[in-house]
C-alpha positions as CSV (number, residue, x, y, z in Angstrom):
1,A,-31.0,10.4,15.5
2,G,-32.6,12.9,13.1
3,E,-35.0,15.7,13.0
4,V,-36.6,18.1,10.8
5,Q,-36.9,22.0,11.6
6,C,-38.2,25.0,9.9
7,L,-35.7,27.8,9.9
8,A,-35.8,31.2,8.7
9,V,-32.5,32.1,6.9
10,A,-31.6,35.8,7.0
11,P,-29.2,37.5,4.8
12,G,-27.0,38.4,7.8
13,P,-24.2,36.4,9.3
14,M,-24.9,33.3,11.0
15,P,-23.1,31.5,13.7
16,A,-20.8,28.7,12.5
17,V,-20.7,25.3,13.9
18,R,-17.1,24.6,15.0
19,A,-15.4,21.6,16.0
20,A,-11.7,21.3,16.3
21,R,-10.4,18.6,14.2
22,P,-7.1,17.2,13.0
23,R,-6.1,18.1,9.5
24,V,-4.8,15.0,7.2
25,D,-3.2,16.1,4.1
26,V,-4.2,13.6,1.4
27,G,-2.1,15.1,-1.1
28,V,-4.6,16.8,-3.6
29,S,-2.6,19.1,-5.8
30,R,-3.3,22.8,-6.0
31,A,-2.0,22.9,-9.5
32,R,-3.4,19.7,-10.8
33,V,-5.8,16.8,-9.9
34,G,-4.8,13.7,-11.5
35,A,-6.2,13.6,-14.9
36,R,-5.6,9.6,-14.9
37,G,-7.6,9.2,-11.8
38,A,-10.5,6.8,-11.4
39,G,-13.0,6.4,-14.2
40,V,-16.3,8.6,-14.0
41,R,-19.4,6.8,-14.0
42,L,-22.3,9.0,-15.0
43,A,-25.0,8.5,-12.1
44,A,-26.1,4.8,-12.3
45,S,-24.6,4.2,-15.6
46,A,-22.2,1.1,-15.9
47,D,-20.5,2.8,-18.9
48,E,-17.1,4.2,-18.0
49,A,-15.8,7.6,-19.2
50,K,-12.3,9.0,-18.6
51,N,-11.7,11.2,-15.7
52,G,-10.4,14.6,-16.1
53,S,-10.0,17.8,-14.2
54,V,-10.1,21.7,-14.5
55,T,-7.3,23.4,-12.2
56,S,-6.1,26.6,-11.3
57,A,-2.3,27.3,-11.8
58,A,-2.4,30.2,-9.2
59,P,-4.8,31.8,-6.6
60,P,-7.4,34.0,-8.5
61,H,-6.1,37.1,-6.4
62,D,-2.8,36.9,-7.7
63,A,-1.7,39.2,-10.5
64,G,-1.6,37.3,-13.6
65,A,-3.1,34.1,-12.3
66,A,-3.7,31.7,-15.1
67,T,-6.4,29.0,-15.2
68,T,-5.6,25.6,-16.9
69,V,-8.6,23.4,-18.3
70,E,-8.2,19.9,-18.6
71,T,-11.1,17.5,-19.5
72,A,-11.5,13.9,-20.4
73,A,-11.8,14.8,-24.1
74,E,-8.9,16.9,-25.3
75,T,-11.0,17.6,-28.5
76,T,-13.9,19.3,-26.9
77,A,-13.4,22.5,-28.9
78,E,-13.2,20.6,-32.2
79,T,-16.2,18.4,-31.4
80,T,-18.3,21.3,-30.4
81,A,-17.3,23.2,-33.7
82,S,-18.1,20.0,-35.8
83,S,-21.3,19.2,-34.2
84,S,-22.7,22.7,-34.9
85,S,-22.9,22.0,-38.6
86,R,-25.3,19.0,-37.7
87,P,-28.9,19.4,-37.2
88,P,-29.9,19.5,-33.4
89,R,-30.8,16.5,-31.7
90,E,-34.1,16.0,-30.4
91,K,-34.7,16.3,-26.7
92,K,-36.1,12.9,-25.2
93,F,-36.8,14.0,-21.8
94,I,-36.0,11.0,-20.3
95,T,-34.6,12.8,-17.3
96,G,-38.2,13.8,-16.4
97,R,-39.7,10.0,-16.5
98,P,-39.8,8.7,-12.9
99,D,-39.4,5.1,-14.4
100,E,-36.3,6.3,-16.2
101,Q,-34.6,8.0,-13.4
102,Y,-31.9,5.3,-12.7
103,S,-31.2,4.4,-16.5
104,S,-27.9,4.9,-18.3
105,A,-29.8,7.0,-20.8
106,A,-31.1,9.3,-18.0
107,A,-27.7,9.5,-16.6
108,E,-26.2,10.6,-20.2
109,E,-29.0,13.1,-20.6
110,R,-28.5,14.9,-17.0
111,Q,-24.9,15.3,-17.8
112,E,-25.6,16.7,-21.3
113,L,-28.2,19.1,-19.8
114,F,-25.9,20.6,-17.5
115,N,-23.4,21.2,-20.1
116,D,-25.9,22.7,-22.2
117,I,-27.0,25.4,-19.6
118,A,-23.6,26.2,-18.3
119,P,-23.4,29.4,-20.1
120,V,-26.7,30.8,-18.4
121,Y,-26.7,28.8,-15.4
122,D,-25.6,31.7,-13.1
123,Q,-27.8,34.3,-14.8
124,L,-31.0,32.0,-14.3
125,N,-30.1,31.3,-10.5
126,D,-29.9,35.0,-9.8
127,V,-33.3,35.8,-11.7
128,L,-35.3,32.9,-10.4
129,S,-34.3,33.2,-6.9
130,L,-34.1,36.9,-6.7
131,G,-30.6,36.4,-5.5
132,L,-31.8,34.3,-2.5
133,H,-29.7,31.4,-3.5
134,R,-26.6,33.2,-2.3
135,V,-28.2,33.3,1.0
136,W,-29.0,29.7,1.1
137,K,-25.6,28.8,-0.1
138,R,-23.9,30.9,2.7
139,A,-26.0,29.2,5.4
140,A,-24.9,25.7,3.8
141,V,-21.2,26.8,4.4
142,K,-22.0,27.8,7.6
143,W,-23.5,24.7,8.7
144,T,-20.3,22.7,7.5
145,G,-18.5,24.4,10.5
146,V,-15.1,24.5,8.4
147,Q,-12.6,26.8,9.9
148,K,-9.3,28.4,8.6
149,G,-6.9,25.7,7.4
150,D,-9.6,23.1,6.9
151,R,-10.0,21.1,3.7
152,A,-13.5,20.9,2.1
153,I,-15.2,19.4,-1.0
154,D,-18.1,20.7,-3.0
155,V,-19.8,18.0,-4.7
156,C,-21.8,18.3,-7.8
157,C,-20.1,21.8,-7.7
158,G,-21.6,23.2,-11.0
159,S,-20.6,26.8,-11.7
160,G,-18.6,26.8,-8.5
161,D,-20.6,29.0,-6.2
162,L,-20.3,26.8,-3.2
163,A,-16.9,25.9,-3.6
164,L,-15.9,29.6,-3.7
165,R,-17.3,30.2,-0.5
166,L,-16.0,27.3,1.0
167,A,-12.4,28.6,-0.2
168,D,-13.2,31.8,1.3
169,A,-14.3,30.2,4.6
170,V,-10.9,28.0,4.9
171,G,-8.8,30.9,3.9
172,P,-5.4,30.5,1.9
173,T,-4.2,27.9,4.4
174,G,-6.9,25.6,3.5
175,E,-7.9,23.8,0.4
176,V,-11.0,23.0,-1.5
177,V,-12.1,20.5,-4.2
178,G,-14.9,21.2,-6.5
179,L,-16.3,18.1,-8.3
180,D,-18.6,17.9,-11.2
181,F,-19.3,15.3,-13.8
182,A,-20.1,18.4,-16.3
183,A,-17.0,19.6,-18.0
184,A,-18.8,22.8,-19.1
185,Q,-19.8,23.7,-15.6
186,L,-16.3,23.3,-14.4
187,K,-14.9,25.7,-17.1
188,V,-17.2,28.4,-16.0
189,A,-16.2,27.7,-12.2
190,A,-12.6,28.0,-13.2
191,T,-13.1,31.1,-15.0
192,K,-15.1,32.4,-12.0
193,E,-12.3,31.8,-9.7
194,T,-9.8,33.8,-11.7
195,E,-12.2,36.6,-12.0
196,H,-13.1,36.7,-8.5
197,P,-12.9,40.1,-6.8
198,A,-9.4,41.3,-5.0
199,G,-9.3,41.3,-1.4
200,Y,-10.7,37.7,-0.7
201,N,-8.1,35.3,0.7
202,L,-9.3,32.1,-1.0
203,S,-7.8,28.9,-0.7
204,P,-6.4,27.0,-3.6
205,I,-9.1,25.2,-5.4
206,S,-8.8,22.0,-7.5
207,W,-11.7,21.8,-10.1
208,Q,-12.0,17.9,-11.0
209,Q,-14.5,16.1,-13.2
210,G,-15.8,13.2,-11.2
211,D,-18.5,10.9,-9.9
212,A,-20.8,11.8,-6.8
213,L,-21.2,8.1,-6.4
214,A,-17.4,7.2,-6.5
215,L,-15.5,10.0,-5.0
216,P,-12.0,10.0,-6.1
217,H,-10.5,10.7,-2.6
218,P,-9.3,8.5,0.2
219,D,-11.5,8.1,3.5
220,A,-11.3,10.9,6.1
221,S,-10.1,13.3,3.6
222,F,-12.2,16.5,4.4
223,D,-13.2,18.7,7.3
224,G,-16.6,19.8,5.6
225,A,-18.6,18.9,2.6
226,T,-21.4,20.7,0.4
227,I,-23.7,19.6,-2.2
228,G,-25.8,22.4,-3.9
229,Y,-28.9,21.4,-6.2
230,G,-27.2,18.2,-7.2
231,L,-28.1,15.2,-4.7
232,R,-31.7,15.4,-6.5
233,N,-29.9,14.5,-9.6
234,V,-27.8,11.5,-8.7
235,S,-29.0,8.2,-9.3
236,D,-28.5,6.6,-6.0
237,I,-29.0,9.0,-3.2
238,P,-28.1,6.8,-0.4
239,R,-24.9,5.9,-2.1
240,A,-24.1,9.6,-2.6
241,L,-24.6,10.4,0.8
242,A,-22.4,7.2,2.1
243,E,-19.7,8.7,-0.1
244,L,-19.7,11.9,1.5
245,R,-19.8,10.2,4.9
246,R,-16.7,8.1,3.7
247,V,-14.5,11.0,2.7
248,L,-15.4,13.2,5.8
249,K,-13.1,13.1,8.8
250,P,-14.8,12.0,12.2
251,G,-16.9,14.9,13.5
252,G,-17.1,16.4,9.7
253,K,-20.3,17.8,8.7
254,A,-22.1,17.7,5.2
255,A,-24.6,20.5,4.2
256,V,-27.0,19.4,1.2
257,V,-29.1,22.4,-0.1
258,D,-31.8,21.8,-2.8
259,F,-35.4,22.4,-3.5
260,N,-37.6,21.0,-0.8
261,N,-40.2,18.3,-1.7
262,S,-42.4,19.5,1.3
263,T,-44.7,17.4,3.1
264,N,-47.1,20.3,2.9
265,A,-49.4,20.0,0.0
266,T,-50.0,24.1,-0.2
267,V,-46.0,24.7,-0.3
268,N,-45.8,21.9,-3.2
269,Q,-48.8,23.7,-5.0
270,V,-47.1,27.1,-4.9
271,Q,-43.8,25.6,-5.9
272,G,-45.3,24.0,-8.8
273,F,-47.0,27.2,-10.0
274,I,-43.8,29.2,-9.7
275,L,-41.9,26.4,-11.8
276,D,-44.6,26.5,-14.6
277,T,-45.2,30.3,-14.8
278,V,-41.9,31.7,-13.6
279,V,-39.0,29.4,-14.1
280,V,-39.7,27.7,-17.5
281,P,-40.7,31.0,-19.3
282,A,-37.5,32.5,-17.9
283,A,-35.5,29.8,-19.1
284,D,-37.3,30.0,-22.4
285,A,-36.3,33.4,-22.8
286,L,-32.8,32.4,-22.7
287,G,-33.1,29.5,-24.9
288,V,-33.0,26.6,-22.4
289,A,-36.6,26.0,-21.7
290,A,-36.3,22.4,-22.5
291,E,-33.7,21.8,-20.2
292,Y,-35.4,23.4,-17.2
293,R,-38.7,21.4,-17.6
294,Y,-37.0,18.6,-16.0
295,L,-37.1,20.6,-12.5
296,K,-40.8,19.8,-11.6
297,P,-40.6,16.0,-12.0
298,S,-37.0,15.7,-10.4
299,I,-38.5,17.5,-7.3
300,E,-41.6,15.5,-7.1
301,R,-39.3,12.3,-6.8
302,Y,-36.9,13.7,-4.4
303,P,-37.2,12.4,-0.9
304,T,-39.1,14.8,1.6
305,G,-37.1,16.1,4.7
306,P,-37.9,13.2,7.0
307,E,-37.0,10.7,4.5
308,L,-33.8,12.4,3.8
309,V,-32.9,12.3,7.5
310,D,-33.6,8.7,7.7
311,I,-31.5,8.0,4.6
312,A,-28.5,9.9,6.0
313,I,-28.8,8.0,9.2
314,G,-28.8,4.7,7.1
315,A,-25.8,5.9,5.2
316,G,-24.0,5.9,8.4
317,F,-24.0,9.5,9.7
318,A,-24.4,10.1,13.3
319,K,-26.7,12.9,13.2
320,A,-28.9,14.4,10.4
321,T,-31.2,17.5,10.7
322,F,-33.4,18.8,7.9
323,Y,-34.1,22.5,7.8
324,E,-36.9,24.1,5.8
325,L,-35.7,27.4,4.3
326,T,-37.6,30.5,4.0
327,P,-39.4,32.0,2.1
328,G,-42.1,29.5,2.5
329,G,-40.0,26.3,2.8
330,L,-39.6,26.1,-0.8
331,M,-36.0,25.2,-0.4
332,G,-34.3,22.9,2.2
333,C,-31.0,21.9,3.8
334,L,-30.1,18.5,5.0
335,V,-27.0,18.8,7.7
336,C,-25.4,15.7,8.5
337,E,-22.5,15.0,10.9
338,K,-20.1,12.0,10.8
């Protein structure tokens, strides 16, 4: 059973959806997520890459908190340094071609893209959304219904915004996993955790490099889950949603926030205009215009709200609702319950 709603999300607090659910400790370490875990597949690619993790050795609000970064390639810094002397590789824009969406090359390009934009990702989000992305993410966390002491996962966590909000929601007795396939994004996320303002009682966060299509966690591991601006970029949306359902406990909720591929032609025209005249020029000012040109075609091939509801139900969720978010329904949030 699914439905589509239009919702005005205000900056003020929203009532959380709460449900009492038993906790199950599956042994995800605060200090280290196994670097020898399951291999990471890049979207639909059959090629395997080694898994790694970025973890915090102490909570961000502790004095002298230290952050440890472990990635699949221990020679990342050396590789980066040596590659700087080589001429830049021409961008192929495979990611922007609908017919190439599910190819190995597109998957690898997406990973490279998100590593490239990691240094300016947060800055662009603030500028391009006028700060509203924080409101949308706060709403997504509320929709998961997580409570103090719960365990939560943020898949495609990027620079860690949603994971940090989940950590604040579950508190120091809870636990959060932030998972992404881009090592550079995970390094930014781990740094943000250590620099988080004092006074927040965050849960421990394990930053893990991994695959949204093969989550390296047992069934029924988490009370809540989020994906922020990541479902649109996976090669197999039904499989990604099925994986979310698998790792959720019975009654657990997932909230997926992203651009809305609206069924309203006017909304899509406005969205396209903003992308062409605001987003790409702003990205160009920061030297990443090529990386941001993929947005428009990626939104055009993303399922509409009603289609996402159907896909979620087909993936096994008991309930699914799609909310069009203000202003103008340019963003949307799919909320699913196991």
